[in-house]
C-alpha atoms as one frame of an Amber mdcrd trajectory, in Angstrom:
protein
 259.579 -82.923 158.650 259.070 -79.266 157.885 255.931 -77.209 158.350 255.462
 -73.730 156.903 252.020 -72.410 157.915 250.981 -69.119 156.346 247.826 -67.833
 158.047 246.510 -64.427 157.132 243.523 -62.144 156.934 242.271 -59.780 154.265
 239.433 -57.396 153.623 237.392 -58.362 150.582 234.829 -56.373 148.678 231.905
 -57.275 146.459 229.101 -55.362 144.788 225.591 -55.801 146.192 222.263 -54.203
 145.350 220.812 -51.527 147.590 217.833 -52.874 149.528 215.447 -50.661 147.520
 216.662 -52.201 144.254 215.557 -55.663 145.414 211.949 -54.527 144.858 212.645
 -52.833 141.537 213.586 -49.302 142.620 216.313 -48.167 140.232 218.299 -45.129
 141.376 220.460 -43.198 138.943 222.130 -39.822 138.593 220.023 -37.536 136.397
 221.186 -34.882 134.005 220.396 -32.357 136.727 223.075 -33.913 138.932 220.516
 -35.281 141.420 219.644 -38.871 142.266 216.323 -40.083 140.845 214.486 -43.317
 141.497 212.078 -45.167 139.222 210.517 -48.569 139.794 211.288 -50.763 136.799
 208.632 -53.326 137.792 205.908 -50.690 137.959 206.949 -49.295 134.571 206.851
 -52.818 133.133 203.376 -53.461 134.533 202.114 -50.190 133.094 203.379 -51.266
 129.674 201.762 -54.713 129.938 204.850 -56.722 130.812 205.510 -59.053 133.724
 206.273 -57.355 137.009 206.632 -60.466 139.155 209.987 -61.185 140.776 211.142
 -64.677 139.861 211.166 -66.979 142.934 214.579 -68.479 142.161 216.099 -65.029
 141.750 214.416 -63.857 144.941 215.894 -66.797 146.819 219.379 -65.963 145.562
 219.036 -62.260 146.376 217.681 -63.088 149.832 220.694 -65.345 150.361 223.043
 -62.528 149.390 221.201 -60.168 151.746 221.670 -62.676 154.583 225.458 -62.579
 154.116 225.480 -58.850 154.784 225.228 -59.450 158.495 228.971 -60.174 158.276
 229.749 -56.889 156.519 232.255 -54.585 158.195 231.248 -51.580 156.104 230.002
 -50.281 152.786 231.362 -47.978 150.121 229.074 -45.861 147.979 229.186 -46.170
 144.197 228.273 -42.633 143.115 227.843 -43.413 139.408 225.519 -46.370 140.103
 223.669 -45.459 143.301 221.277 -48.439 143.017 224.163 -50.637 144.229 226.956
 -50.414 146.784 230.256 -52.117 147.661 230.183 -54.395 150.706 233.390 -54.862
 152.710 233.988 -58.009 154.747 236.877 -59.745 156.461 238.110 -63.239 155.670
 240.819 -65.418 157.153 243.199 -66.830 154.552 245.530 -69.759 155.058 248.188
 -71.661 153.153 249.521 -74.932 154.523 252.933 -76.252 153.439 254.106 -79.633
 154.723 257.337 -81.398 153.780 257.585 -84.835 155.427 260.536 -87.040 154.509
 261.886 -90.469 155.427 264.931 -92.595 154.596 265.817 -96.228 155.237 269.238
 -97.806 154.749 269.498-101.534 155.435 272.448-103.838 154.871 270.653-107.054
 153.932 273.878-109.083 153.668 277.523-108.172 153.503 277.150-107.826 149.736
 273.621-106.449 149.373 272.448-103.079 150.629 269.044-101.419 150.362 268.389
 -97.671 150.332 264.924 -96.178 150.270 263.709 -92.580 150.406 260.335 -90.859
 150.494 259.820 -87.118 150.158 256.440 -85.426 150.105 255.373 -81.917 149.273
 251.887 -80.984 150.428 250.383 -77.561 149.871 246.828 -76.441 150.512 245.768
 -72.892 149.632 242.407 -71.972 151.125 240.171 -70.365 148.523 237.839 -67.431
 148.971 234.047 -67.180 148.601 232.061 -64.606 146.668 230.282 -63.634 149.893
 230.904 -64.203 153.608 230.168 -67.803 154.583 229.912 -68.971 150.965 231.716
 -71.711 149.072 235.440 -70.913 149.251 236.503 -72.252 145.864 237.899 -69.086
 144.231 241.659 -69.584 143.910 241.620 -72.792 145.972 244.522 -75.127 145.236
 245.978 -78.295 146.682 248.920 -80.433 145.617 250.402 -83.675 146.907 253.729
 -84.515 145.260 255.457 -87.638 146.595 258.853 -88.775 145.295 260.199 -92.234
 146.184 263.398 -94.144 145.428 264.293 -97.769 146.077 267.863 -98.859 145.407
 269.791-102.130 145.706 273.600-102.137 145.720 274.983-105.604 144.983 278.656
-106.542 145.199 279.044-109.469 142.776 282.852-109.582 143.003 285.358-107.063
 144.344 285.609-105.686 140.789 281.987-106.129 139.673 279.201-104.026 141.196
 275.519-103.694 140.308 273.139-100.885 141.214 269.379-101.132 140.625 267.043
 -98.175 141.242 263.277 -97.924 140.999 261.822 -94.456 141.467 258.387 -92.862
 141.312 257.129 -89.318 141.157 253.630 -87.891 141.262 252.075 -84.442 141.504
 248.351 -84.696 142.199 246.843 -81.229 141.838 243.339 -80.146 142.822 241.958
 -76.800 141.697 238.886 -74.980 143.086 238.021 -77.336 145.929 235.267 -77.716
 147.248 233.419 -76.907 144.008 231.297 -79.698 142.560 229.483 -80.228 139.269
 226.267 -80.796 141.265 226.522 -77.519 143.213 223.809 -75.874 141.089 221.210
 -78.567 141.878 219.201 -76.126 144.082 218.713 -73.999 140.951 217.677 -76.916
 138.750 221.225 -77.439 137.408 221.264 -73.871 136.102 224.273 -71.593 136.462
 222.753 -68.111 136.578 224.684 -64.985 135.606 223.107 -62.267 137.723 222.777
 -59.519 135.143 225.150 -58.255 132.451 225.760 -54.507 132.392 226.200 -52.374
 129.243 229.971 -52.565 129.816 229.669 -56.377 129.618 230.432 -56.978 133.293
 228.368 -58.961 135.777 225.949 -56.826 137.766 226.467 -58.809 140.972 228.352
 -62.012 141.716 226.419 -65.245 142.255 226.301 -66.942 145.632 227.964 -70.005
 144.107 231.228 -69.219 142.292 231.143 -70.070 138.603 233.864 -72.698 138.989
 233.951 -76.462 138.588 236.534 -78.978 139.843 239.728 -79.505 137.910 242.422
 -82.005 138.765 245.486 -83.439 137.077 248.435 -85.698 137.719 251.656 -86.699
 135.980 252.826 -90.037 137.448 256.331 -91.144 136.461 257.965 -94.541 137.054
 261.601 -95.201 136.263 263.704 -98.343 136.376 267.501 -98.082 136.073 270.155
-100.797 136.287 273.900-100.085 136.167 276.688-102.681 136.152 280.234-101.449
 136.853 283.253-103.619 136.053 286.803-102.549 136.957 289.269-104.438 134.729
 292.882-103.304 134.722 292.998 -99.791 133.282 289.340 -99.981 132.235 286.290
 -98.976 134.204 283.373-100.293 132.180 279.826 -99.280 132.983 276.836-100.794
 131.214 273.146-100.913 131.816 269.792 -99.581 130.805 266.768 -97.610 131.883
 263.022 -97.524 131.286 260.897 -94.434 131.884 257.121 -94.666 131.959 255.388
 -91.291 131.926 251.649 -90.710 132.013 249.364 -87.756 132.411 245.696 -87.268
 133.088 243.563 -84.178 133.512 239.915 -83.984 134.508 237.808 -80.895 133.886
 234.138 -80.250 133.224 233.577 -77.157 131.076 229.775 -76.862 131.503 229.229
 -80.581 132.110 225.551 -80.341 131.120 224.810 -77.442 133.484 222.751 -74.745
 131.751 224.514 -71.389 131.571 221.848 -68.692 131.635 222.180 -64.947 131.267
 219.471 -62.368 131.799 218.981 -59.285 129.716 216.871 -57.307 127.276 217.967
 -57.725 123.683 217.586 -55.119 120.971 214.648 -57.031 119.437 212.965 -57.724
 122.774 209.605 -55.867 122.912 210.492 -54.678 126.416 213.379 -52.741 124.906
 210.891 -49.974 124.030 209.828 -49.477 127.651 213.267 -48.132 128.559 214.852
 -46.430 125.574 216.023 -42.948 124.704 212.698 -42.172 123.045 210.431 -43.686
 125.704 212.397 -42.123 128.543 211.473 -38.695 127.258 207.958 -39.581 126.060
 206.690 -41.573 129.050 208.678 -40.072 131.863 209.559 -43.556 133.124 213.101
 -42.370 133.745 212.992 -38.615 134.431 216.217 -36.704 133.783 217.852 -39.910
 132.478 221.029 -39.336 130.494 220.022 -40.288 126.944 223.454 -39.499 125.525
 224.833 -42.621 127.165 223.486 -46.167 127.175 224.833 -46.904 130.662 221.930
 -45.822 132.895 219.169 -47.033 130.565 221.075 -50.288 130.091 221.389 -50.748
 133.860 217.643 -50.230 134.255 216.970 -52.963 131.696 219.509 -55.233 133.370
 217.870 -54.824 136.787 214.430 -55.577 135.336 215.674 -58.642 133.438 217.423
 -59.971 136.546 214.462 -59.538 138.886 212.006 -61.162 136.478 214.404 -63.837
 135.203 214.136 -62.647 131.586 216.534 -64.882 129.632 218.783 -63.437 126.931
 221.035 -66.458 126.382 221.161 -70.134 127.322 223.780 -72.714 126.464 225.637
 -75.706 127.787 227.974 -78.458 126.683 228.269 -82.186 127.244 231.531 -84.066
 127.504 232.257 -87.506 126.124 232.456 -90.245 128.738 235.804 -92.009 128.424
 234.252 -95.450 128.991 231.021 -95.383 126.964 232.325 -92.870 124.364 228.975
 -91.102 124.501 228.162 -87.515 125.459 226.752 -87.559 128.984 225.591 -85.016
 131.520 227.935 -84.563 134.500 230.753 -86.457 132.741 234.109 -84.691 132.841
 236.551 -84.439 129.985 239.233 -86.937 130.952 242.427 -86.442 128.987 244.825
 -89.384 129.359 248.211 -89.702 127.695 251.289 -91.804 128.197 254.506 -93.022
 126.653 257.504 -95.234 127.441 261.122 -94.510 126.636 264.243 -96.470 127.408
 267.817 -97.087 126.488 270.798 -99.403 126.715 274.342 -98.193 127.066 277.979
 -99.206 127.545 280.703 -96.792 128.611 284.415 -97.290 129.159 286.828 -95.046
 130.997 290.256 -96.176 129.757 293.236 -94.812 131.680 295.984 -95.098 129.045
 298.551 -93.412 131.229 298.512 -91.753 134.578 297.868 -88.396 132.885 295.765
 -89.528 129.905 292.241 -90.938 130.042 289.951 -91.772 127.139 286.199 -92.047
 127.684 284.081 -93.610 124.967 280.762 -95.339 124.750 277.423 -95.764 123.091
 273.828 -95.395 124.190 270.934 -96.666 122.116 267.718 -94.805 122.801 264.264
 -96.309 122.281 261.477 -93.708 122.159 257.852 -94.694 122.324 255.157 -92.445
 120.886 253.114 -90.274 123.201 249.560 -91.481 122.713 246.007 -91.201 123.991
 245.037 -93.811 126.554 241.260 -93.602 126.157 240.560 -92.727 122.511 238.526
 -89.535 122.943 240.900 -87.044 121.305 240.496 -86.262 117.618 242.907 -85.368
 114.867 242.411 -84.514 111.162 242.752 -87.541 108.925 244.313 -85.289 106.304
 245.706 -81.868 107.138 245.241 -80.511 103.619 241.844 -82.096 102.904 241.501
 -82.856  99.195 244.642 -80.850  98.420 247.948 -82.624  98.024 250.102 -79.782
  99.315 250.093 -76.015  99.812 250.182 -73.777  96.730 248.984 -76.489  94.337
 245.493 -75.325  93.278 243.479 -77.852  91.325 245.758 -80.760  92.218 243.443
 -82.919  94.304 243.419 -86.348  95.857 240.514 -88.611  96.768 240.013 -87.179
 100.276 237.024 -84.987  99.408 235.405 -85.358 102.838 238.181 -85.223 105.450
 237.237 -86.262 108.970 238.415 -85.900 112.505 239.415 -89.356 113.652 240.619
 -90.422 117.055 243.751 -92.484 116.481 245.541 -93.405 119.674 248.889 -92.650
 118.049 249.513 -89.477 116.062 253.008 -90.607 115.063 255.174 -93.737 115.227
 257.663 -94.836 117.844 261.334 -94.240 117.061 263.589 -97.195 117.890 266.795
 -96.378 115.989 268.646 -93.710 117.936 272.373 -94.444 118.376 274.172 -91.946
 120.573 277.985 -92.306 120.557 280.343 -90.287 122.690 284.106 -89.812 122.879
 286.187 -87.762 125.266 289.847 -87.294 126.097 291.347 -85.841 129.253 295.079
 -85.078 129.282 297.202 -83.466 131.948 300.444 -82.441 130.250 303.570 -82.309
 132.386 306.651 -80.120 132.058 309.119 -79.018 134.690 311.465 -76.987 132.510
 311.504 -73.646 130.760 308.649 -71.393 129.852 306.304 -74.331 129.172 306.881
 -75.632 132.664 305.998 -72.265 134.109 302.822 -72.079 132.009 301.376 -75.512
 132.641 303.116 -76.582 135.813 303.345 -80.159 136.947 299.911 -81.790 137.162
 298.219 -78.425 137.357 296.776 -78.210 133.849 294.078 -80.397 132.275 293.129
 -80.314 128.603 289.821 -81.963 127.759 287.945 -82.483 124.543 284.790 -84.440
 123.893 281.992 -85.131 121.446 278.634 -86.617 122.272 275.201 -87.030 120.780
 272.303 -87.084 123.219 268.653 -87.805 122.491 265.977 -86.204 124.620 262.196
 -86.026 124.874 260.084 -82.886 124.523 257.715 -84.004 127.271 253.972 -84.433
 127.204 252.483 -80.979 126.631 253.763 -80.429 123.099 251.724 -83.402 121.846
 248.856 -83.632 124.339 247.925 -79.959 123.970 247.784 -80.455 120.207 245.618
 -83.563 120.325 243.188 -82.118 122.881 242.773 -78.870 120.930 240.495 -80.328
 118.251 236.681 -80.476 118.334 234.870 -83.671 119.226 235.360 -84.405 122.914
 232.728 -81.800 123.824 229.258 -81.320 122.366 228.043 -77.710 122.337 224.356
 -76.941 122.855 222.860 -73.495 122.316 219.373 -71.983 122.449 220.505 -68.831
 120.626 218.348 -69.465 117.559 215.155 -70.106 119.569 215.718 -67.083 121.814
 216.479 -64.856 118.833 213.317 -66.013 117.063 211.200 -65.391 120.183 212.810
 -62.423 121.980 211.611 -61.839 125.515 209.569 -65.073 125.578 211.707 -67.135
 127.940 212.270 -66.921 131.659 213.128 -69.340 134.452 209.554 -70.631 134.680
 208.842 -71.183 130.970 209.689 -74.430 129.139 213.310 -74.726 128.032 213.777
 -73.470 124.446 214.940 -75.743 121.657 218.697 -76.294 121.386 220.951 -76.627
 118.395 223.561 -79.338 118.972 227.011 -79.841 117.476 228.233 -82.466 116.864
 225.138 -84.669 116.932 227.009 -87.620 118.468 230.538 -88.632 119.331 232.153
 -90.434 116.445 235.528 -91.793 115.444 234.861 -90.316 111.991 233.655 -86.765
 112.590 233.296 -84.752 109.340 235.399 -81.601 109.266 233.266 -79.793 106.665
 230.647 -78.298 109.044 233.265 -76.331 110.957 234.683 -74.056 108.236 231.157
 -73.625 106.875 229.844 -72.376 110.256 232.241 -69.701 111.396 235.444 -71.729
 111.168 237.682 -73.295 113.768 241.319 -74.235 114.281 242.419 -77.808 113.670
 245.601 -79.115 115.275 247.693 -81.813 113.686 250.649 -83.936 114.830 253.317
 -84.562 112.229 253.188 -88.345 111.668 256.899 -88.338 110.783 258.156 -87.005
 114.115 261.592 -88.233 115.163 263.362 -88.113 118.498 265.188 -84.781 118.860
 268.849 -84.707 119.808 271.700 -82.368 120.653 275.370 -82.818 119.934
């Protein structure tokens, strides 16, 4: 057993609003070099717009204010004096555990058992956005056990058998303790707390914008080797089976509404704070009209406090059991394949100084495939075309679709892998040759072999999961654009456009290139097992 604790402590920083800004007082540096303050809520009321702070936003800002009791200091932000940088201390910790065990047991005089277990456990404590908050930023945990179970069997003094069964796993957890239901206090709404003119977040949310993500790659392997010593021959024969699987669970939005606040260019409120109105109304005296930064920050603060929505979207994932898009369902990618082989190998000692090794392995390679049928692939890579650079030569596939075949290519069962090697130790005691090679001090070897191998899972699984279909996108962009400034956190939810309408094993490809385009990934159906020689 080995333990490697790594405790630590760091000073973290995060941007918070000045207390005056929580009631709408926006402070900025004027063209005269002095700080000026204007109340964005009062200016909105004077122009006939809402000046009420949204209750959900107020609750979040009050929660952020409560965390400041743990602050160890503040840093001024001279260019944006309506906010400041809060400093706070946080204890970090990484746990590393390496337990191990071994058992050797002689069952009979001819049968022996050997078992091992090795575990790697690591837990990296994440960090919160604010003191005392959910510590899911950068959180990571892995449990990776490896086991072996072996039987050595003496059949005769010249005939031995060795059987091994081994397992390996690497269960990884990212962003613990995040949860898809963590935004329930906000009505399942993930709120971006203001977007600045430089496209950064004004202040971080109390709840980190992270959802759980976990994956595992279990491997099982069976191997049996029979060794027969017969005269000058040492013959080894046997076979192996390798079962590899992989699954990954992640949520994307998972049905949680992603909401941003802001004032769009067509929003009527845009005229309250603009270059022209700043000079005409005096709402923002001495404001720098040559830059959009200060005026943009004033609009951002107003939109945040009042919950004025500039964008709203979400996505639903297909449930791997019902094959329907469902709220809170994760995307569950599952893949697996089986490979194996049979072999015979002979080490033939022709003379005391000459050995010939020769043999054959026959590799059987199963196809990596989806285990739950939610991953799509184009039915025809070229659509109605027969091949590249053949305009006008068309086939009958005028409406290609994304289907979800479990297998993107066929298994490969014919893979002979011969090998031949010679090892010779020339002997000479006389003359120059004797001085060069000595007696039993030089070995000349030559060999040829062909070996098949597997590329692993990612090359295929990443291709099959890269196509549309497993996630349904939902956006209120059209409704918000048609009614700028009309939606906030208390108004009815705007209408959503949805794509695709439903999960299907025959999803038409035509809407995608006609609506901005996308990238389709395709597995060559004629893939063969790669080899080296």
